[in-house]
C-alpha positions as CSV (number, residue, x, y, z in Angstrom):
1,M,40.0,-8.3,38.0
2,R,36.4,-9.9,38.1
3,L,34.8,-6.6,39.1
4,G,36.6,-4.7,36.7
5,L,35.6,-7.4,34.0
6,I,32.1,-6.9,35.0
7,G,32.4,-3.2,34.9
8,T,33.8,-3.0,31.6
9,L,30.8,-5.3,30.8
10,L,28.0,-3.2,32.0
11,I,29.8,-0.1,30.8
12,S,29.8,-1.6,26.7
13,F,26.2,-2.5,27.2
14,V,25.1,0.8,28.5
15,F,26.8,2.2,25.2
16,W,25.7,-0.9,22.9
17,A,22.0,-1.6,24.1
18,P,20.1,1.9,22.8
19,A,22.3,1.7,19.7
20,S,21.3,-2.1,19.0
21,A,17.7,-1.6,18.7
22,V,17.2,1.8,17.2
23,A,15.4,2.6,14.2
24,P,17.5,3.8,11.3
25,M,17.6,7.8,10.8
26,S,14.4,7.9,13.0
27,D,16.1,10.5,15.0
28,C,16.1,12.5,11.5
29,V,12.4,12.2,10.8
30,P,10.2,14.6,12.2
31,R,7.6,13.3,15.1
32,D,4.5,13.9,13.2
33,A,5.6,11.6,10.5
34,L,2.4,9.3,9.2
35,V,4.8,6.8,7.9
36,Y,8.4,6.3,8.2
37,V,10.7,3.5,6.4
38,G,14.1,3.6,7.3
39,W,17.3,1.6,5.6
40,A,20.3,1.1,7.9
41,G,22.9,0.6,4.8
42,R,25.9,-1.4,4.3
43,S,28.0,-2.6,7.4
44,L,30.0,-5.6,8.3
45,V,27.0,-7.5,9.3
46,F,25.2,-7.1,6.6
47,D,28.3,-7.7,4.1
48,G,28.3,-10.6,6.3
49,S,24.7,-11.9,5.7
50,A,23.2,-14.0,2.9
51,M,21.8,-11.2,1.0
52,G,24.7,-9.1,1.5
53,Q,26.9,-12.1,-0.2
54,L,24.3,-11.8,-2.9
55,V,24.5,-8.6,-3.7
56,Q,28.2,-8.7,-3.9
57,E,28.0,-11.8,-5.9
58,R,29.5,-10.9,-9.9
59,S,26.9,-11.4,-11.9
60,V,24.6,-9.0,-9.9
61,G,27.1,-6.3,-10.5
62,K,27.0,-7.1,-14.2
63,I,23.3,-7.3,-14.5
64,A,22.7,-4.2,-12.6
65,G,25.2,-2.4,-15.2
66,A,23.5,-3.9,-18.0
67,L,19.8,-2.3,-16.9
68,S,21.8,0.9,-16.8
69,T,23.3,0.8,-20.2
70,L,20.1,-0.4,-21.4
71,V,18.1,2.4,-20.2
72,T,20.6,5.1,-21.0
73,D,20.9,3.9,-24.5
74,R,17.3,4.4,-25.1
75,L,17.6,8.0,-24.0
76,E,18.1,11.3,-25.5
77,Q,21.7,12.5,-24.4
78,T,20.8,14.9,-21.9
79,Q,18.4,12.8,-20.4
80,A,21.2,9.7,-20.5
81,E,23.2,12.2,-18.7
82,L,20.7,13.0,-16.1
83,F,20.0,9.3,-15.8
84,S,23.6,8.3,-15.2
85,H,24.3,11.0,-12.2
86,L,21.1,9.8,-10.5
87,W,22.3,6.0,-10.8
88,S,25.4,7.1,-9.3
89,M,23.8,9.0,-6.3
90,A,21.3,6.2,-5.9
91,G,24.4,3.7,-5.7
92,I,25.7,5.8,-3.2
93,C,22.5,6.4,-1.0
94,W,21.8,2.4,-0.7
95,Q,25.2,1.7,0.9
96,H,24.5,4.5,3.8
97,P,21.5,5.1,6.5
98,V,18.2,6.2,4.6
99,G,15.0,7.3,6.0
100,V,12.0,8.3,4.0
101,S,8.7,9.8,5.8
102,V,5.3,10.9,4.9
103,L,4.2,13.6,6.8
104,D,1.1,14.6,4.9
105,F,-1.4,14.4,2.4
106,A,-4.1,15.8,0.2
107,A,-6.1,15.1,-2.6
108,D,-3.4,16.3,-5.1
109,S,-0.4,16.2,-2.9
110,V,2.2,14.5,-0.5
111,N,4.8,15.9,1.7
112,V,7.7,13.3,1.6
113,L,11.0,13.7,3.2
114,V,14.0,11.9,2.5
115,V,17.1,12.0,4.6
116,V,20.8,10.1,4.1
117,D,23.3,10.2,6.3
118,L,26.1,10.3,3.6
119,G,29.0,10.0,6.0
120,S,32.3,9.6,4.3
121,D,30.6,9.8,0.8
122,L,29.6,13.2,1.1
123,E,31.9,14.7,-1.3
124,S,31.4,12.2,-3.8
125,F,27.4,12.7,-3.6
126,Q,27.8,16.2,-4.0
127,R,30.0,16.1,-6.9
128,E,27.2,14.1,-8.7
129,L,24.5,16.2,-7.6
130,A,26.0,19.5,-9.3
131,L,26.6,17.8,-12.2
132,L,23.1,16.8,-12.3
133,L,21.7,20.1,-11.8
134,Q,24.0,21.5,-14.6
135,K,22.4,19.2,-17.1
136,L,18.9,19.9,-16.2
137,P,16.5,21.4,-18.9
138,D,15.5,25.1,-19.2
139,Q,11.9,24.3,-17.7
140,F,13.4,23.6,-14.3
141,D,14.4,26.8,-12.2
142,V,16.9,26.2,-9.2
143,S,16.7,29.4,-6.5
144,E,18.7,28.9,-3.1
145,K,17.6,30.1,0.3
146,S,19.1,30.4,3.5
147,V,17.5,28.8,6.6
148,G,19.9,29.4,9.7
149,P,23.4,28.0,9.0
150,D,22.1,25.8,6.5
151,R,21.3,26.6,2.8
152,L,18.1,25.3,1.2
153,R,17.6,24.9,-2.7
154,V,14.4,24.7,-4.3
155,L,14.0,23.0,-7.9
156,R,10.4,24.2,-9.7
157,G,9.1,23.1,-12.7
158,G,8.9,19.2,-12.1
159,P,5.6,17.2,-12.9
160,A,2.2,17.6,-11.1
161,G,2.9,16.8,-7.4
162,L,6.2,17.8,-7.6
163,E,6.0,21.1,-8.5
164,E,8.5,22.1,-6.0
165,I,11.4,20.1,-4.4
166,S,13.3,21.5,-2.0
167,F,16.8,19.8,-1.1
168,G,19.7,20.6,0.8
169,F,22.8,19.4,3.6
170,K,22.4,19.5,7.2
171,E,26.3,18.5,8.2
172,R,26.7,15.0,6.6
173,V,23.1,14.3,5.9
174,F,21.1,14.8,2.7
175,F,17.8,15.8,2.7
176,L,15.1,16.4,0.1
177,A,11.3,17.5,0.4
178,T,8.3,17.9,-1.5
179,N,7.5,20.5,0.3
180,L,9.4,23.9,1.0
181,A,8.0,24.0,4.6
182,V,8.9,20.5,5.4
183,A,12.5,21.2,3.9
184,E,12.8,24.6,6.3
185,S,11.4,22.4,9.5
186,F,13.8,19.6,8.8
187,A,16.8,22.2,8.9
188,S,15.9,23.2,12.5
189,L,15.2,19.6,13.7
190,T,16.4,18.6,16.9
191,R,16.7,14.9,18.3
192,Q,14.1,16.0,20.8
193,A,11.5,16.7,18.0
194,S,11.8,13.8,16.0
195,L,10.2,10.5,15.8
196,Q,12.6,8.7,17.9
197,M,11.2,10.5,20.8
198,V,7.6,9.8,20.4
199,D,6.1,8.0,23.1
200,N,3.8,5.8,21.2
201,F,6.8,5.0,18.4
202,R,8.8,3.9,21.3
203,K,6.6,1.6,22.8
204,C,5.4,0.2,19.4
205,W,9.1,-0.3,18.5
206,Q,10.2,-2.0,21.8
207,D,7.6,-4.9,20.6
208,V,9.3,-5.5,17.2
209,A,13.1,-4.2,17.5
210,G,16.2,-6.1,18.5
211,P,20.0,-6.1,17.6
212,N,21.5,-5.5,13.9
213,E,18.0,-3.6,12.6
214,Q,18.4,-3.5,8.8
215,I,15.0,-2.3,7.6
216,A,12.3,-0.5,9.9
217,I,8.6,0.1,9.3
218,Y,6.3,2.3,11.5
219,V,2.8,3.4,10.3
220,D,0.8,5.9,12.7
221,V,-2.5,4.1,11.3
222,R,-4.8,5.9,13.8
223,R,-3.8,9.4,12.4
224,I,-3.9,7.9,8.5
225,L,-7.3,7.0,8.9
226,E,-8.2,10.4,10.3
227,R,-6.3,12.2,7.5
228,L,-8.3,9.8,5.0
229,D,-11.6,10.8,6.9
230,G,-10.6,14.4,6.3
231,V,-9.5,14.2,2.7
232,T,-12.5,12.4,1.6
233,S,-15.3,13.9,3.6
234,P,-13.9,17.6,4.1
235,R,-15.9,19.5,6.8
236,T,-16.8,23.0,5.8
237,G,-17.6,25.9,8.3
238,D,-21.4,25.8,7.5
239,Q,-22.0,22.0,8.6
240,N,-22.5,20.7,12.0
241,P,-20.0,17.9,13.2
242,D,-22.7,15.9,15.2
243,S,-24.8,15.7,11.9
244,R,-21.8,14.7,9.4
245,P,-22.7,11.4,8.2
246,V,-20.0,8.4,8.5
247,S,-17.4,8.7,6.2
248,A,-16.8,5.9,3.6
249,V,-13.0,5.2,5.1
250,K,-14.4,4.7,8.4
251,K,-17.3,2.7,7.2
252,I,-15.0,0.5,5.8
253,A,-12.1,0.4,8.4
254,D,-14.8,-0.7,10.6
255,A,-16.5,-3.2,8.5
256,L,-13.0,-4.8,8.0
257,G,-12.2,-4.7,11.5
258,L,-9.3,-1.9,11.1
259,G,-11.5,0.8,12.6
260,K,-9.2,0.7,16.2
261,C,-6.1,0.4,14.8
262,E,-3.0,2.6,16.4
263,A,-0.1,1.9,14.7
264,L,1.9,-0.7,12.6
265,A,5.5,-1.1,13.3
266,C,7.7,-3.8,11.3
267,S,11.8,-4.5,12.0
268,A,13.8,-6.8,9.7
269,R,17.0,-7.7,11.5
270,I,20.2,-9.5,10.5
271,V,20.4,-12.8,12.8
272,D,22.8,-15.6,12.0
273,R,23.2,-14.2,8.2
274,G,19.6,-14.4,7.7
275,F,16.7,-12.1,8.2
276,H,14.3,-12.3,11.4
277,T,11.0,-10.2,10.2
278,K,8.7,-9.0,12.7
279,M,5.8,-7.0,12.4
280,K,3.0,-6.0,14.7
281,L,-0.2,-4.4,14.2
282,F,-1.3,-2.6,17.0
283,S,-5.0,-3.2,17.4
284,P,-6.8,-3.9,21.0
285,A,-8.6,-7.3,21.1
286,P,-11.6,-8.5,20.5
287,H,-10.1,-8.7,16.9
288,R,-12.9,-8.7,14.1
289,G,-13.1,-8.5,10.2
290,L,-9.8,-9.1,8.5
291,L,-8.0,-9.6,12.0
292,M,-10.4,-12.5,13.0
293,P,-8.8,-15.1,10.9
294,L,-5.4,-14.0,12.0
295,A,-6.4,-14.5,15.8
296,G,-7.2,-18.0,16.1
297,A,-6.5,-20.9,18.6
298,P,-2.6,-21.8,18.6
299,L,-1.7,-24.6,16.0
300,S,0.1,-27.9,17.1
301,E,2.3,-30.4,15.7
302,D,-0.6,-32.6,15.2
303,D,-2.5,-30.2,13.0
304,L,0.6,-30.5,10.7
305,A,0.5,-34.4,10.1
306,T,-0.8,-34.2,6.6
307,V,2.3,-32.0,5.4
308,P,5.1,-34.4,4.0
309,A,8.1,-33.9,4.6
310,D,9.0,-32.8,1.0
311,A,6.8,-30.1,1.2
312,D,7.7,-27.3,-1.2
313,F,5.2,-25.0,0.7
314,F,2.6,-25.2,3.3
315,L,0.2,-23.0,4.8
316,A,-1.6,-23.8,7.9
317,M,-4.6,-21.8,10.2
318,K,-7.0,-22.4,13.0
319,G,-10.4,-20.7,12.7
320,S,-13.8,-22.2,13.2
321,P,-15.5,-21.7,9.8
322,D,-19.0,-21.1,11.3
323,V,-17.7,-17.9,13.0
324,L,-15.8,-17.0,10.3
325,W,-18.9,-17.0,8.1
326,A,-20.8,-15.1,10.6
327,E,-18.1,-12.7,10.5
328,L,-18.2,-12.3,6.7
329,R,-22.0,-11.7,7.1
330,H,-21.7,-9.0,9.7
331,S,-18.5,-7.3,7.7
332,L,-20.8,-7.4,4.7
333,E,-23.8,-6.0,6.5
334,M,-22.0,-2.9,7.9
335,L,-20.0,-2.3,4.3
336,D,-23.3,-2.4,2.3
337,P,-26.5,-3.9,3.6
338,D,-27.7,-4.5,-0.1
339,M,-24.6,-6.9,-0.6
340,A,-25.6,-8.9,2.9
341,K,-28.9,-9.2,1.3
342,A,-27.7,-10.4,-2.0
343,L,-25.6,-13.0,-0.3
344,D,-28.5,-14.2,1.8
345,G,-30.6,-14.1,-1.4
346,K,-28.0,-16.9,-3.2
347,V,-27.5,-18.8,-0.2
348,G,-31.3,-19.2,0.0
349,E,-31.9,-20.0,-3.5
350,L,-29.2,-22.6,-3.0
351,E,-31.1,-24.0,0.0
352,R,-34.2,-24.5,-1.6
353,S,-32.8,-25.6,-4.5
354,T,-30.8,-28.6,-2.6
355,G,-32.6,-29.0,0.5
356,M,-29.9,-28.4,2.6
357,S,-28.9,-25.4,5.0
358,V,-25.6,-24.0,4.2
359,A,-24.8,-23.3,7.8
360,R,-26.1,-26.3,9.4
361,D,-25.5,-28.9,7.3
362,L,-22.2,-27.7,5.6
363,I,-20.3,-25.1,7.2
364,A,-21.2,-26.4,10.8
365,N,-19.6,-29.6,10.1
366,L,-16.0,-28.4,8.7
367,G,-13.2,-28.4,11.0
368,D,-11.0,-25.3,12.6
369,T,-7.6,-26.2,11.0
370,L,-7.1,-25.6,7.2
371,V,-3.9,-26.9,5.5
372,I,-2.9,-26.2,2.3
373,A,0.5,-28.2,1.2
374,G,2.3,-28.8,-2.2
375,A,4.7,-31.4,-2.3
376,P,6.4,-33.8,-5.3
377,S,5.5,-36.9,-3.4
378,Q,1.7,-35.6,-3.9
379,G,1.7,-35.4,-7.4
380,G,4.8,-32.5,-8.8
381,F,5.5,-29.1,-8.2
382,L,2.4,-27.1,-7.9
383,T,0.2,-29.8,-9.2
384,G,0.7,-31.6,-6.3
385,T,-1.0,-28.9,-4.1
386,V,-3.6,-30.3,-1.7
387,L,-6.4,-28.7,0.8
388,T,-7.5,-30.4,3.9
389,L,-9.9,-29.8,6.5
390,P,-10.9,-31.9,9.7
391,I,-14.5,-32.6,9.7
392,R,-16.8,-32.9,12.7
393,D,-19.6,-35.1,11.2
394,S,-18.7,-37.1,8.1
395,D,-22.2,-38.5,7.4
396,K,-23.7,-35.0,7.6
397,L,-21.1,-33.6,5.3
398,L,-21.3,-36.4,2.8
399,D,-25.2,-36.0,2.6
400,A,-25.1,-32.1,2.3
401,F,-22.3,-32.9,-0.7
402,A,-24.5,-35.6,-2.1
403,K,-27.4,-32.9,-2.2
404,I,-25.2,-30.6,-4.0
405,E,-24.2,-33.0,-6.5
406,D,-27.5,-34.0,-7.4
407,Y,-28.9,-30.5,-7.6
408,S,-25.7,-29.9,-10.2
409,R,-26.5,-33.0,-12.2
410,S,-30.2,-32.0,-12.6
411,Q,-29.1,-28.6,-13.8
412,S,-26.2,-29.2,-16.0
413,D,-26.8,-32.8,-18.0
414,G,-23.3,-31.8,-19.9
415,A,-25.2,-28.6,-21.9
416,T,-22.9,-26.7,-19.9
417,G,-19.8,-28.7,-20.2
418,I,-19.3,-29.4,-16.6
419,V,-19.7,-33.2,-15.5
420,I,-19.4,-34.2,-12.1
421,R,-18.2,-37.8,-12.1
422,K,-16.8,-40.5,-9.5
423,Y,-13.2,-42.0,-9.0
424,L,-12.9,-45.2,-7.0
425,A,-9.3,-44.9,-5.4
426,E,-7.7,-48.0,-3.3
427,R,-9.0,-46.4,-0.2
428,A,-12.0,-43.9,-0.9
429,E,-14.5,-42.5,-3.4
430,I,-13.4,-39.4,-5.3
431,S,-15.3,-36.6,-6.9
432,Y,-14.3,-34.9,-9.6
433,L,-15.4,-32.2,-12.7
434,T,-14.6,-32.4,-16.5
435,I,-14.8,-28.6,-17.5
436,G,-15.5,-27.4,-20.9
437,N,-15.8,-30.6,-22.6
438,G,-12.5,-31.8,-22.0
439,Q,-10.9,-28.3,-22.8
440,S,-10.0,-27.6,-19.2
441,P,-6.4,-29.0,-18.3
442,M,-8.0,-29.2,-14.5
443,A,-10.2,-31.3,-12.9
444,P,-11.0,-30.1,-9.2
445,A,-11.5,-32.8,-7.1
446,W,-12.8,-33.8,-3.5
447,A,-13.2,-36.4,-1.2
448,I,-14.0,-37.3,2.3
449,H,-11.8,-40.0,4.1
450,E,-11.3,-40.7,7.5
451,G,-12.4,-37.7,8.7
452,R,-10.9,-35.2,6.7
453,L,-12.0,-33.2,3.5
454,Y,-9.5,-33.3,0.6
455,V,-9.8,-31.0,-2.3
456,A,-7.2,-30.8,-5.0
457,G,-6.8,-30.0,-8.8
458,W,-6.9,-33.5,-10.2
459,P,-8.4,-36.9,-8.5
460,Q,-5.1,-38.8,-8.9
461,I,-3.4,-36.2,-6.2
462,I,-6.1,-37.1,-3.5
463,A,-5.2,-40.8,-4.5
464,S,-1.5,-40.3,-3.8
465,V,-2.3,-38.2,-0.4
466,I,-4.8,-40.9,0.7
467,G,-2.6,-43.8,-0.3
468,R,0.4,-42.2,1.5
469,D,2.0,-44.5,4.1
470,T,0.3,-43.1,7.5
471,A,3.7,-43.5,9.1
472,A,5.8,-41.7,6.5
473,T,7.8,-38.9,7.7
474,T,6.2,-35.3,8.4
475,I,7.4,-31.9,7.7
476,T,7.7,-31.6,11.5
477,A,10.8,-33.7,11.7
478,D,12.5,-32.2,8.9
479,P,15.6,-30.3,10.2
480,C,15.5,-27.3,8.1
481,Y,11.7,-26.6,9.0
482,R,12.6,-27.0,12.7
483,K,15.5,-24.8,12.7
484,T,13.6,-22.1,11.4
485,R,10.5,-22.7,13.4
486,S,12.3,-22.5,17.0
487,R,13.2,-18.6,15.9
488,L,9.6,-17.6,15.9
489,H,6.7,-17.3,18.2
490,E,5.6,-20.6,19.9
491,S,2.1,-20.0,19.8
492,A,0.9,-19.4,16.2
493,S,-2.8,-19.6,14.7
494,I,-1.1,-19.3,11.2
495,L,2.1,-21.0,9.9
496,S,3.4,-21.3,6.4
497,Y,6.6,-22.7,5.2
498,V,8.5,-22.1,2.2
499,N,11.4,-24.4,0.7
500,S,13.2,-21.8,-1.4
501,P,16.2,-24.0,-2.4
502,Q,13.7,-26.8,-3.6
503,I,11.7,-24.8,-5.8
504,A,14.8,-23.1,-6.9
505,R,15.8,-26.7,-8.1
506,H,12.2,-26.8,-9.8
507,L,12.5,-24.0,-11.7
508,Y,16.0,-23.9,-12.5
509,G,15.8,-25.5,-15.8
510,S,13.3,-23.0,-17.0
511,A,15.1,-20.3,-15.6
512,L,18.1,-21.3,-17.6
513,L,16.5,-21.7,-21.0
514,G,14.6,-18.2,-20.5
515,W,17.9,-16.6,-19.5
516,T,19.5,-17.9,-22.6
517,L,16.8,-16.7,-25.2
518,G,16.9,-13.4,-22.9
519,A,20.6,-12.7,-23.3
520,G,20.6,-13.2,-27.0
521,M,17.8,-10.9,-27.4
522,L,19.3,-8.3,-25.5
523,E,23.0,-8.6,-27.6
524,N,20.6,-8.6,-30.8
525,Q,18.6,-5.4,-30.0
526,S,21.1,-3.4,-28.3
527,N,25.0,-3.0,-27.4
528,I,25.3,-4.7,-24.6
529,E,27.4,-7.9,-24.7
530,A,24.9,-10.1,-22.4
531,G,26.6,-13.1,-21.0
532,I,24.9,-16.6,-20.7
533,D,27.2,-17.0,-17.4
534,W,25.7,-13.9,-15.7
535,L,22.7,-16.1,-14.5
536,P,24.6,-17.9,-11.3
537,S,24.6,-21.3,-11.1
538,L,22.1,-23.4,-9.0
539,A,24.8,-24.5,-6.3
540,T,25.5,-20.3,-6.2
541,L,22.2,-19.7,-5.6
542,E,21.6,-22.4,-3.4
543,K,23.9,-20.7,-0.8
544,Y,21.6,-17.7,-0.5
545,L,18.4,-19.4,-0.1
546,W,17.0,-20.7,3.0
547,V,13.7,-22.2,3.8
548,D,11.4,-19.4,5.0
549,T,9.3,-19.8,8.1
550,T,6.2,-17.2,9.0
551,T,4.2,-17.5,11.8
552,V,1.1,-15.2,13.1
553,S,0.0,-14.7,16.5
554,S,-2.5,-12.5,18.2
555,D,-2.6,-11.0,21.8
556,A,-4.5,-8.5,23.9
557,R,-2.5,-5.5,22.0
558,G,-2.7,-6.7,18.4
559,V,-1.5,-9.3,15.9
560,T,1.9,-10.2,15.1
561,F,3.3,-11.5,12.1
562,S,7.0,-13.3,12.5
563,S,9.1,-14.7,9.8
564,Y,12.9,-16.3,9.3
565,G,14.8,-16.9,6.2
566,S,17.8,-15.7,4.1
567,L,16.1,-12.5,2.7
568,P,13.4,-10.2,4.4
569,M,10.1,-11.7,3.9
570,I,6.3,-9.9,4.3
571,G,4.2,-13.3,3.8
572,L,1.0,-13.6,2.4
573,S,-0.5,-13.6,6.0
574,A,0.5,-10.0,6.7
575,V,-1.4,-8.5,3.9
576,P,-4.5,-8.0,6.0
577,F,-1.9,-5.7,8.1
578,G,-1.8,-3.4,5.4
579,G,-5.4,-2.7,5.1
580,P,-5.7,0.8,6.7
581,V,-2.3,1.7,4.6
582,L,-4.0,0.5,1.2
583,L,-7.1,2.1,1.9
584,A,-5.1,5.2,1.3
585,G,-4.1,4.8,-2.3
586,P,-7.5,4.1,-3.4
587,A,-9.3,6.5,-1.3
588,I,-6.9,9.3,-2.6
589,A,-6.9,8.6,-6.0
590,L,-10.7,8.7,-5.9
591,Q,-11.2,11.7,-4.2
592,R,-8.1,13.3,-6.6
593,A,-10.8,12.3,-9.4
594,K,-13.5,14.0,-7.2
595,A,-11.6,17.0,-6.7
596,N,-11.2,17.4,-10.5
597,A,-14.6,16.8,-11.3
598,R,-15.3,19.5,-8.5
599,K,-13.1,21.9,-10.1
600,A,-14.5,21.3,-13.4
601,L,-17.7,22.0,-12.3
602,S,-17.1,25.5,-10.4
603,Q,-15.6,26.5,-13.9
604,T,-18.7,25.7,-15.5
605,K,-20.7,27.9,-12.8
606,L,-18.2,30.7,-13.3
607,K,-19.0,30.4,-17.1
608,S,-22.8,30.7,-16.0
609,I,-22.0,33.7,-14.1
610,H,-20.2,35.4,-16.8
611,L,-22.9,34.8,-19.0
612,A,-25.3,36.6,-16.4
613,I,-23.1,39.6,-16.0
614,M,-23.0,39.8,-19.9
615,L,-26.8,39.8,-20.5
616,Y,-27.0,42.3,-17.2
617,A,-24.5,44.6,-19.1
618,D,-26.5,44.4,-22.3
619,D,-29.5,45.6,-20.3
620,H,-27.9,48.4,-18.7
621,E,-25.9,50.1,-21.3
622,G,-22.8,48.3,-20.2
623,S,-22.5,48.8,-16.6
624,L,-21.7,46.1,-14.3
625,P,-23.8,45.1,-11.5
626,P,-23.1,46.3,-8.1
627,D,-22.8,42.6,-6.9
628,L,-23.6,39.0,-7.6
629,A,-26.9,39.0,-5.9
630,A,-28.0,41.8,-8.7
631,L,-28.2,39.1,-10.8
632,G,-30.8,37.7,-9.3
633,D,-33.6,35.4,-10.6
634,K,-33.8,37.3,-13.6
635,Y,-30.4,36.3,-15.0
636,L,-29.8,33.2,-13.2
637,Q,-32.2,30.5,-12.7
638,S,-30.9,29.4,-9.4
639,T,-28.9,30.6,-6.6
640,E,-27.3,27.3,-6.5
641,T,-24.9,28.6,-9.0
642,F,-22.9,30.9,-6.5
643,V,-22.0,27.8,-4.5
644,S,-18.7,25.9,-5.4
645,P,-19.1,22.2,-5.5
646,L,-15.8,22.5,-3.1
647,S,-17.5,23.7,-0.2
648,D,-20.9,21.9,0.1
649,R,-22.6,25.0,1.6
650,P,-26.4,25.4,1.0
651,P,-27.5,27.4,-1.6
652,P,-28.1,31.1,-0.4
653,R,-31.5,32.9,0.0
654,L,-32.3,36.1,-1.8
655,V,-33.7,38.5,1.0
656,D,-34.7,42.1,-0.5
657,G,-32.1,42.0,-3.1
658,K,-28.9,40.6,-1.0
659,F,-28.2,37.0,0.1
660,G,-29.0,35.7,3.5
661,S,-25.8,33.2,3.8
662,Q,-22.0,33.4,2.5
663,I,-21.4,32.8,-1.3
664,D,-18.1,31.1,-2.7
665,Y,-17.2,33.3,-5.6
666,I,-16.0,37.1,-4.6
667,W,-17.3,39.9,-6.7
668,V,-14.5,42.5,-7.6
669,G,-16.0,44.0,-11.0
670,S,-17.0,47.8,-11.5
671,G,-17.4,50.3,-14.1
672,N,-18.4,49.8,-17.8
673,L,-17.8,46.3,-19.4
674,W,-17.9,47.9,-22.8
675,S,-15.2,50.5,-21.7
676,Y,-12.4,48.2,-20.9
677,D,-9.2,48.3,-23.2
678,K,-7.8,45.0,-22.1
679,P,-10.8,42.7,-21.0
680,Q,-8.3,39.9,-20.8
681,E,-6.7,41.4,-17.6
682,V,-9.5,42.6,-16.1
683,V,-10.6,40.7,-12.8
684,L,-14.6,40.3,-12.6
685,A,-14.7,37.4,-9.9
686,Y,-13.0,34.7,-8.1
687,E,-13.4,31.6,-6.0
688,R,-12.7,31.8,-2.3
689,P,-8.9,30.4,-1.9
690,E,-10.4,28.3,1.4
691,N,-11.8,26.2,-0.9
692,Y,-8.6,25.1,-2.3
693,N,-6.6,24.7,1.1
694,G,-4.0,27.1,-0.2
695,K,-3.7,26.0,-3.3
696,P,-4.5,28.0,-6.7
697,T,-7.9,29.1,-7.2
698,L,-10.4,30.2,-10.2
699,V,-10.2,33.4,-11.1
700,L,-12.7,35.0,-13.9
701,F,-11.9,37.9,-16.2
702,A,-13.6,40.3,-18.0
703,D,-13.6,38.7,-21.7
704,G,-14.9,35.0,-20.0
705,Q,-11.4,33.6,-19.6
706,I,-11.1,31.4,-16.3
707,A,-7.7,30.7,-15.0
708,F,-6.1,29.0,-11.9
709,M,-4.1,31.6,-9.7
710,D,-1.9,31.2,-6.5
711,A,-2.4,34.0,-4.0
712,P,0.8,36.2,-5.2
713,S,-0.4,36.0,-8.9
714,L,-4.2,36.9,-7.7
715,A,-2.7,39.9,-5.8
716,K,-0.9,41.2,-8.6
717,A,-4.0,40.4,-11.4
718,L,-6.1,42.6,-8.9
719,S,-4.1,45.3,-8.5
720,L,-3.4,45.4,-12.4
721,S,-7.2,45.2,-12.7
722,K,-8.1,48.2,-10.7
723,E,-5.2,50.3,-12.6
724,L,-7.2,49.3,-16.1
725,T,-10.7,50.1,-14.6
726,G,-9.6,53.3,-12.8
727,D,-10.7,51.6,-9.5
728,H,-8.6,53.1,-6.9
């Protein structure tokens, strides 16, 4: 009987274990995805979690309904109906497994694939989708296409970047893509060709995964950096790769210490009704740049001795200030030597003025454990926030501060409104600033006491902390802190804590006043009867708000961020992890602006070519030149006009009336310009389509008009042009 039980457990484990740590919908995402985000949908485990129960609160449903009504009331009838169907479809989707992936991007487009396993709600979703398509304005065109046993629909007429949306169903999975080729590829996708089967994804996922996955994120950082490199610094056929300058993306990534990053994986799973979030940036040691502050020595409980038990929040981190200062200087040097020189100049000016060394007298005497904590016992919510830092040599640091204070007094004399004053507390002398001749509500203060530096917004706050009973209970003895801390990595170089229930108590009074006023305004300005009672009571909110603890640790493979609380949290300490991905937004936006500028410049060059053609025709009784080289130096000042700014080719040389190298504008004109009946339909030249990577290219017509045309339209225009000119 015991053997039978063991056998049953083993069989159950075989079937249960793989599913327990599977990233949601990763088997429906193509293997070449650059970014993947998965959502597991609703389940008994999710509904039983703190977040799941909060979502089911009556007031949450009423607020969501009011928002929908508010939006609908401000739209025209057709738009309101479209929004209503979209809202209903979204309401179905969030309850089911969803996968969103970015497969590729360019300066003016992003290939995105969305997949939803609709399960038993397939028919309801299809019904809402059919009603939505019926209500689409005339500007949209919907066509169908068969791909194997499946049928795709293609929606055209959307805004820039979404001109062509493809969607369809594969059994019970709805899929939507911003590119027809992506949709066609998904229709034939097999599990073996999915992201779930990629070795690197599986290895990364193994480090962060666990039972009851709810949210999954994977970013192929290395390939994104490569794509950004290609987008922002496109190669050309005439450019030698070995002589290609270092791109701005690679330069920034290396300077920030992100150049060696391979991937990022993040998992948020439900554990004991709460969310355990774990994210790892896979970047081999040694960690430099932004990653260096995240890879310090482990914190100990003694490092938290200054954090009181009633803390609203705290952040503690290990890191040597002098090493971090040197790394900052190194990163600036890599980014821009002029920035590093400017920093050196400011530091040198300060050192000459004060007679002290910033590196030796100031930074070198600061300790390696920074703690920022806010607590009511220190002076109130937010106002009671204090930064503490151990000191290596108090006398040297006091001397450095004294020199800086003396210099500041000699420069201000009250004229600037900034005055340094002293406050003699019971146990220490505290320095503080008065700013703006008493107009500022803050008085930044600092003091050195018993081997620690204290910094706060007011001198009274420091006095409270220094005067506190040294035997008072610290945060390390708090049961809530210890419970959440025990679930995370034992060794952490950064540790943060947020007492969400306590902060809710601080803010609930203001929330009540704001909600009451807002509900009244909502009723006056709309047809919505907004209830004052929609805001949950403090007791209700406290059921769903737990303390949240975050740790950051590192190893030879990368840096790991972990947190545990009632909600999935990505803390401030994880912000540097997003560096490689965040580079994408500004880089793409910048490149898009550059691409638009280059297109405009190319149009200007075509206009110059057209003017030269007119001058040539006027000198030759209307006859067009045999080729663009015939325009030569007589009609154009430079052969650079024949090079598009999108290709960066070198200007061609004219040798015996012929171009010595390839140009970017293809000449198709013929005959006599004055004989054209419809010059607006006769093509004279067009830019090489490869300059636009398959997108519409520029076309010059005989009447001087310039238009963007895709390949099929250009082919029709060339055919018609030949008929009109008799050039067969």
